[in-house]
C-alpha positions in Angstrom: 119.3 25.8 4.4 118.2 29.0 6.1 118.2 32.4 4.2 117.2 35.1 6.7 113.5 34.6 7.4 113.1 31.6 5.1 114.4 28.1 5.0 115.2 26.4 1.7 114.2 22.8 1.0 116.7 21.3 -1.4 116.8 18.0 -3.3 118.9 15.8 -1.0 121.9 13.7 -2.0 120.5 10.2 -2.0 123.7 8.2 -2.3 127.0 8.8 -4.0 126.0 7.8 -7.5 122.6 9.6 -7.4 122.8 13.0 -9.0 119.1 13.9 -9.5 115.7 13.1 -8.2 112.0 13.4 -9.3 109.4 15.1 -7.2 106.5 12.6 -7.1 104.1 14.2 -4.6 103.9 17.2 -2.5 102.4 16.3 0.9 101.9 20.0 1.9 100.8 22.9 -0.2 101.5 26.6 -0.2 100.1 28.2 2.9 99.9 25.1 5.0 101.7 24.8 8.3 104.3 22.1 8.8 106.4 20.9 11.7 110.1 20.2 11.8 110.8 16.7 10.5 107.3 16.3 9.3 107.1 14.7 5.8 106.9 17.5 3.2 107.2 15.7 -0.2 108.0 12.4 -1.8 110.9 12.0 -4.2 112.0 9.2 -6.5 115.4 8.3 -7.8 116.7 5.3 -9.7 117.8 3.8 -6.3 115.0 4.5 -3.9 111.6 6.2 -3.3 111.5 8.1 -0.1 109.9 11.0 1.8 111.8 14.3 2.4 111.1 15.7 5.9 110.8 19.5 6.5 114.1 21.0 7.7 112.2 23.6 9.8 108.9 24.5 11.4 106.7 27.1 9.8 104.5 27.7 6.7 105.2 26.6 3.2 105.4 29.9 1.3 106.5 28.7 -2.1 106.8 25.4 -4.1 109.4 25.9 -6.8 109.5 22.5 -8.4 106.2 20.9 -9.5 105.3 17.2 -9.3 106.8 15.1 -12.0 109.8 17.4 -12.5 113.3 15.9 -12.3 116.0 18.2 -10.9 119.6 17.8 -9.8 120.8 17.4 -6.2 120.9 20.7 -4.4 118.1 22.3 -6.4 115.8 24.4 -4.2 112.4 22.7 -4.1 110.4 24.9 -1.7 110.6 27.7 0.8 109.4 27.6 4.4 109.0 30.7 6.6 108.3 30.9 10.3 104.6 31.2 11.2 103.5 34.9 10.9 106.7 36.1 9.3 106.4 38.6 6.4 108.0 37.0 3.4 109.2 38.7 0.3 108.4 36.9 -2.9 111.3 34.8 -4.2 113.3 36.1 -7.0 113.0 34.4 -10.4 115.5 31.8 -11.3 118.7 33.4 -12.7 119.0 30.8 -15.4 117.0 33.0 -17.9 119.5 35.9 -18.4 122.3 33.4 -19.1 120.4 31.9 -22.0 120.4 35.3 -23.9 124.1 35.6 -24.5 124.2 32.0 -25.6 122.8 32.9 -29.0 125.6 35.0 -30.7 124.7 37.0 -33.8 128.2 37.4 -35.3 127.7 34.4 -37.6 126.5 36.5 -40.6 129.5 38.8 -40.4 132.0 36.4 -41.9 129.7 36.1 -45.0 129.7 39.9 -45.5 133.5 40.0 -45.1 133.8 37.3 -47.7 131.8 39.2 -50.3 133.6 42.5 -49.8 137.1 41.4 -50.8 135.8 40.3 -54.1 135.4 43.9 -55.3 139.1 44.8 -55.3 140.1 42.2 -57.9 143.8 42.9 -58.2 144.6 42.5 -54.5 143.2 39.2 -53.3 141.4 37.2 -56.0 141.7 33.6 -54.8 142.9 33.7 -51.2 140.0 35.6 -49.7 137.2 33.2 -50.7 139.1 30.2 -49.5 139.7 31.4 -46.0 136.7 33.5 -45.2 133.9 31.0 -45.5 135.4 28.7 -42.8 133.7 30.5 -39.9 130.3 30.1 -41.8 130.7 26.3 -41.8 131.5 26.0 -38.1 129.0 28.5 -36.8 126.0 26.1 -36.7 127.8 23.7 -34.4 128.1 25.9 -31.3 124.4 26.5 -31.6 123.6 22.8 -31.3 126.2 21.6 -28.8 128.1 24.6 -27.4 126.1 25.3 -24.2 129.1 25.4 -21.9 128.4 22.0 -20.3 131.7 20.8 -18.7 130.3 18.3 -16.1 128.1 15.2 -16.1 127.0 13.0 -13.3 128.6 9.6 -12.7 125.4 7.9 -13.9 125.3 9.9 -17.1 129.0 9.3 -17.7 128.6 5.5 -17.2 125.7 5.3 -19.6 127.6 7.4 -22.2 130.7 5.2 -21.9 128.6 2.0 -22.2 127.1 3.2 -25.5 130.1 5.1 -26.9 128.4 8.5 -26.8 129.9 11.9 -26.3 127.7 13.7 -23.7 128.4 17.0 -25.4 126.1 16.0 -28.3 123.1 15.2 -26.1 120.7 18.1 -25.6 120.6 18.8 -21.9 117.5 20.0 -19.9 119.1 20.2 -16.5 120.3 23.4 -14.7 122.6 25.4 -17.0 122.0 22.9 -19.8 123.5 19.9 -18.0 122.7 16.5 -19.4 120.5 14.5 -17.0 120.0 10.7 -16.9 116.6 11.3 -18.6 118.2 13.3 -21.4 120.7 10.6 -22.3 118.2 7.8 -22.1 115.8 9.7 -24.3 118.7 10.4 -26.7 119.4 6.7 -26.9 115.8 5.7 -27.4 115.4 8.3 -30.2 118.2 6.6 -32.2 120.0 10.0 -32.6 123.2 8.4 -31.2 124.0 6.8 -34.6 123.7 10.1 -36.5 125.8 12.2 -34.0 129.3 11.3 -35.3 128.2 12.1 -38.8 127.2 15.6 -38.0 130.6 16.7 -36.8 132.2 15.5 -40.1 129.6 17.3 -42.3 130.6 20.8 -41.1 133.5 21.7 -43.6 131.6 21.6 -46.9 129.6 24.8 -47.0 132.1 27.2 -48.6 129.5 28.0 -51.3 128.2 31.4 -50.0 131.0 33.4 -51.9 129.9 31.9 -55.2 127.1 34.4 -56.2 129.1 37.7 -55.8 131.9 36.9 -58.2 129.5 35.9 -61.0 129.5 39.3 -62.8 133.3 39.3 -63.1 133.5 37.4 -66.4 131.2 39.9 -68.0 133.5 42.7 -67.2 136.5 41.1 -68.8 136.6 41.2 -72.7 138.8 38.9 -74.6 139.6 41.6 -77.3 142.9 43.3 -76.5 145.6 40.9 -77.5 148.9 43.0 -77.2 147.8 46.1 -75.2 150.2 47.4 -72.6 147.8 47.7 -69.6 148.1 44.5 -67.6 144.7 44.5 -65.8 142.8 43.0 -68.7 144.6 40.1 -70.4 143.0 38.5 -73.5 143.2 34.7 -72.7 140.4 34.1 -70.3 140.0 30.4 -71.1 143.7 29.8 -70.3 143.0 31.1 -66.8 140.3 28.6 -66.3 142.6 25.7 -67.3 145.4 26.8 -65.1 145.3 29.5 -62.4 148.6 31.2 -63.2 148.0 33.3 -66.3 151.7 33.9 -67.2 152.1 31.3 -70.0 148.9 32.6 -71.8 150.1 36.2 -72.7 153.3 36.7 -74.6 154.7 40.1 -73.5 152.8 40.9 -70.3 154.7 39.4 -67.3 152.1 38.8 -64.7 148.4 39.4 -65.2 146.0 38.6 -62.4 143.5 36.1 -63.6 139.8 36.8 -63.4 138.2 35.7 -60.2 135.0 34.5 -61.9 136.1 31.0 -62.9 137.4 30.2 -59.4 134.1 30.2 -57.4 132.5 27.9 -59.9 133.8 24.5 -58.5 132.4 25.0 -55.0 128.9 25.4 -56.5 127.8 21.7 -56.2 129.3 21.3 -52.7 126.3 22.3 -50.5 125.2 19.6 -48.0 122.2 19.4 -45.7 124.4 19.8 -42.6 122.3 22.4 -40.8 119.2 20.2 -41.3 121.0 17.3 -39.6 122.2 19.5 -36.7 118.6 20.7 -36.3 117.3 17.2 -36.4 119.6 16.0 -33.6 118.7 19.0 -31.4 115.0 18.4 -31.9 113.2 16.3 -29.3 112.6 12.7 -30.2 109.3 11.8 -31.9 106.7 10.3 -29.5 105.4 6.9 -30.5 102.2 7.1 -32.5 99.2 6.8 -30.3 96.3 4.8 -31.7 92.7 5.6 -30.7 92.1 4.4 -27.1 95.8 4.3 -26.2 97.4 6.5 -23.5 101.0 7.6 -23.1 102.2 7.5 -19.5 105.5 9.1 -18.4 108.0 6.7 -16.7 108.9 7.3 -13.1 112.5 7.6 -12.0 112.3 4.1 -10.4 110.8 2.6 -13.6 113.6 4.1 -15.7 116.1 2.8 -13.2 114.7 -0.7 -13.3 114.6 -0.6 -17.1 118.2 0.4 -17.4 119.5 -2.0 -14.6 117.7 -5.1 -16.0 118.8 -4.4 -19.6 122.4 -4.0 -18.4 122.2 -7.2 -16.4 121.0 -9.2 -19.4 123.7 -7.7 -21.6 126.4 -8.5 -18.9 125.7 -11.9 -17.4 125.3 -15.3 -19.0 122.0 -16.2 -17.4 121.1 -19.8 -16.6 118.3 -21.0 -14.4 118.1 -24.3 -12.5 115.1 -25.5 -10.5 114.3 -27.9 -7.7 111.2 -29.1 -5.8 111.2 -29.1 -2.1 109.0 -30.9 0.4 108.2 -28.2 2.9 106.3 -30.5 5.4 108.8 -29.9 8.2 108.8 -26.2 7.7 105.0 -26.0 7.6 104.8 -27.9 10.9 107.5 -25.8 12.6 105.9 -22.5 11.4 102.5 -23.5 12.8 104.2 -24.1 16.1 106.3 -20.9 16.3 104.0 -18.4 14.7 101.8 -17.6 17.7 104.9 -17.1 19.9 106.5 -14.7 17.5 103.2 -12.9 16.8 103.2 -11.9 20.4 106.5 -10.1 19.7 104.9 -8.5 16.6 107.0 -10.6 14.3 105.4 -12.2 11.2 107.0 -15.6 10.6 106.7 -16.3 6.9 108.0 -19.2 4.8 110.4 -16.7 3.2 112.2 -16.3 6.6 112.9 -20.1 6.7 114.2 -20.2 3.1 116.4 -17.1 3.7 117.9 -18.6 6.8 118.6 -21.9 5.1 120.0 -20.2 2.0 122.5 -18.1 4.0 123.8 -21.2 5.7 124.1 -22.9 2.3 125.9 -19.9 0.7 128.7 -20.2 3.2 129.5 -23.6 1.7 129.3 -22.3 -1.9 131.0 -18.9 -1.8 130.9 -18.4 -5.6 127.1 -18.1 -5.5 127.7 -15.1 -3.2 130.7 -13.9 -5.2 131.3 -11.4 -8.0 133.4 -11.0 -11.1 135.7 -8.1 -11.3 137.6 -8.1 -14.5 139.7 -11.3 -14.5 139.3 -11.9 -10.8 136.7 -13.6 -8.6 135.6 -11.9 -5.4 134.4 -14.1 -2.5 133.2 -12.9 0.9 132.9 -14.4 4.4 129.6 -12.5 4.9 126.2 -12.4 3.2 124.4 -9.1 2.6 121.0 -10.5 1.6 118.8 -8.5 -0.7 115.0 -9.1 -0.6 113.1 -8.0 -3.7 110.0 -6.0 -2.6 107.1 -5.1 -5.0 105.6 -1.7 -4.8 102.6 0.2 -6.1 100.4 -2.7 -7.1 103.3 -4.4 -8.8 104.4 -1.3 -10.7 107.7 -0.8 -8.8 110.5 -3.0 -7.6 113.2 -2.3 -4.9 115.7 -4.6 -3.3 116.6 -3.5 0.3 119.5 -5.3 1.9 119.9 -7.2 5.2 123.5 -6.7 6.1 125.5 -9.6 7.7 122.5 -11.9 7.5 124.8 -14.8 8.5 124.7 -13.4 12.1 120.9 -13.6 12.4 118.9 -16.6 13.7 115.4 -17.5 12.4 113.6 -14.9 14.5 116.1 -12.2 13.6 115.8 -13.0 9.9 112.0 -12.8 10.1 112.2 -9.5 11.9 114.7 -8.0 9.5 112.6 -9.1 6.4 109.5 -7.5 8.0 111.3 -4.3 8.8 112.8 -3.7 5.3 109.6 -4.6 3.5 107.6 -2.2 5.6 110.0 0.6 5.2 110.1 0.0 1.4 106.4 0.2 1.1 106.1 3.3 3.3 109.0 5.0 1.5 111.2 5.2 4.5 114.3 3.5 3.0 117.6 5.3 2.7 120.1 4.9 -0.1 122.4 2.8 2.1 119.5 0.4 2.6 119.5 -0.7 -1.1 123.3 -0.8 -1.7 126.0 -3.4 -1.0 123.9 -6.6 -1.6 125.8 -9.8 -2.4 122.9 -12.2 -3.0 119.2 -11.7 -3.7 116.0 -13.6 -3.0 112.8 -12.8 -4.9 109.4 -14.2 -3.9 106.9 -14.1 -6.7 105.3 -17.2 -5.1 103.4 -14.9 -2.8 101.2 -14.1 -5.8 100.6 -17.7 -6.7 103.3 -18.3 -9.4 105.0 -21.6 -9.4 108.0 -21.0 -11.6 110.1 -18.1 -13.1 113.5 -17.1 -14.4 114.6 -14.0 -12.4 117.2 -11.6 -13.7 120.4 -11.3 -11.7 120.9 -8.1 -9.6 124.2 -6.8 -10.9 127.0 -7.0 -9.9 125.9 -10.2 -8.1 126.3 -13.7 -9.5 123.0 -15.3 -8.5 119.4 -14.8 -7.4 117.1 -17.3 -5.7 113.4 -17.5 -6.7 110.8 -18.8 -4.3 107.4 -19.9 -5.5 103.9 -20.8 -4.3 103.5 -23.5 -1.7 101.0 -26.1 -3.1 99.7 -29.4 -2.0 100.4 -32.2 -4.5 100.6 -36.0 -4.6 104.2 -37.0 -3.8 106.0 -40.3 -3.6 107.6 -40.8 -0.2 108.9 -43.7 1.8 107.1 -45.0 4.9 108.6 -46.3 8.0 109.2 -49.7 6.4 111.0 -48.2 3.4 108.2 -48.7 0.9 107.2 -46.1 -1.6 103.8 -44.6 -0.9 101.9 -41.7 -2.3 101.1 -38.9 0.1 99.8 -35.3 -0.2 102.7 -33.0 0.6 103.2 -29.2 0.7 105.7 -28.6 -2.2 107.5 -25.6 -3.3 109.7 -24.9 -6.4 112.9 -23.0 -5.9 115.0 -21.6 -8.8 118.5 -20.4 -8.9 119.4 -18.0 -11.7 123.2 -17.7 -11.9 125.9 -16.1 -14.1 127.4 -19.0 -16.0 130.6 -17.0 -16.5 131.3 -17.8 -12.8 128.9 -20.5 -11.6 128.7 -23.8 -13.5 125.6 -25.9 -13.7 127.0 -28.6 -11.4 128.0 -26.0 -8.8 124.5 -24.5 -8.9 122.9 -28.0 -8.7 124.8 -28.9 -5.6 123.8 -25.6 -4.0 120.1 -26.3 -4.6 120.5 -29.9 -3.5 122.0 -28.9 -0.1 119.4 -26.1 0.3 116.6 -28.6 -0.2 118.2 -30.9 2.3 118.3 -28.2 5.0 114.6 -27.3 4.4 113.4 -30.9 4.4 115.3 -31.8 7.5 114.9 -28.6 9.4 116.2 -28.9 13.0 114.6 -26.4 15.4 117.5 -26.5 17.7 119.9 -25.5 15.0 118.1 -22.2 14.3 
């Protein structure tokens, strides 16, 4: 966005459900020149890590959001001015003045008003103390939760709904006090969610402040005059304590206002530690105790996204894993034959491409593996949007870009697509659409030498295929005469983790059986 001589760089909208992003690294600093569409910074969301290009050519004049900060979509991150332009310093953020009126001081006034009506005893002895203290009890609540927040992002709303939390009780650190995803996750981890409903109920008790002023009243009233004509000072004070109307106590006097002193006595034992609870909920959660030699590292937006997504998947799906061994001798031979040819086209032909191609064909025969549960209905599809799990940052990040309509690709096209999305994932060139809409996922921990695992389903999908290390082992096969012989074969374990709510063990077993058959009897002409 251009503002006169300067161009604003804002946090981009990285997908419909993404409402905030974290600045992970500035690639340019203040005073450095930058070209249009040249990478300016790297950002991270719970969906994708990517670079943000410069919207204009010029010089970076200001960086307004530092590395590690999480801000909402549309927040101005930096300013760029044309080379040589005189730039006025940016005005400070207008959020500070708004914070001042947010702390109103009229809270003590109801207390003063409550103490004043006690002096004129004949007019309002009982009614004034009962009604006036009410504002005192409710005044602490706006300080803790009343910050004017009326909107939360879809992500925050979903997490709040899943855990039964009112977002209004979560302290917000976003613009204007809005609750960010980090805020609500921190609130859940702190355990404050359990105490939140209790705080709102504890507000009514403190009507105790009016108790001290009326204390001197009983001293002023003397129980001596029994039949005197003046009504203001009746003799029977104890009768007033037993029953508020003083009429039956005195014989001739018709109506004598009872002393106010006995009335405030009952509220005395009522005080509760409500303000302390409110303060405790508003306070930041305690950090875990750090032992000598330990180090606390903040989570990245991607790590938080993985954490939340995996936990939700385990809580949602009934995970079951089945495994099968595959003799990959045919695939190994065919790969050795085709690899030099495809390398000339700059395509890296991996074993994963063979497995992905065979899996897509098998899925078309078992649509529930590619399906989804929506309420009480089963969704099936004639297409396969194939997700490929990609490890990032030395194994400290995970992302699943999607190959759309994978059923339309041959072996070479599948290999090229896998290479493309993996490269863009590692160089942070993916867009939000590249990681959405998957219907089935393949994860390949075997590239690191593992031979077995139980992957977690990528919600809302119903299954995920795991591929593992290719190892040479003794294997019983049949020779040309039909006799059993032992041979050294390249073997690979494949696992299918599926949601047992939709996919049964027999269905998953048949899927794995047919997938193995396709790999062991690979026909070059068919692919």
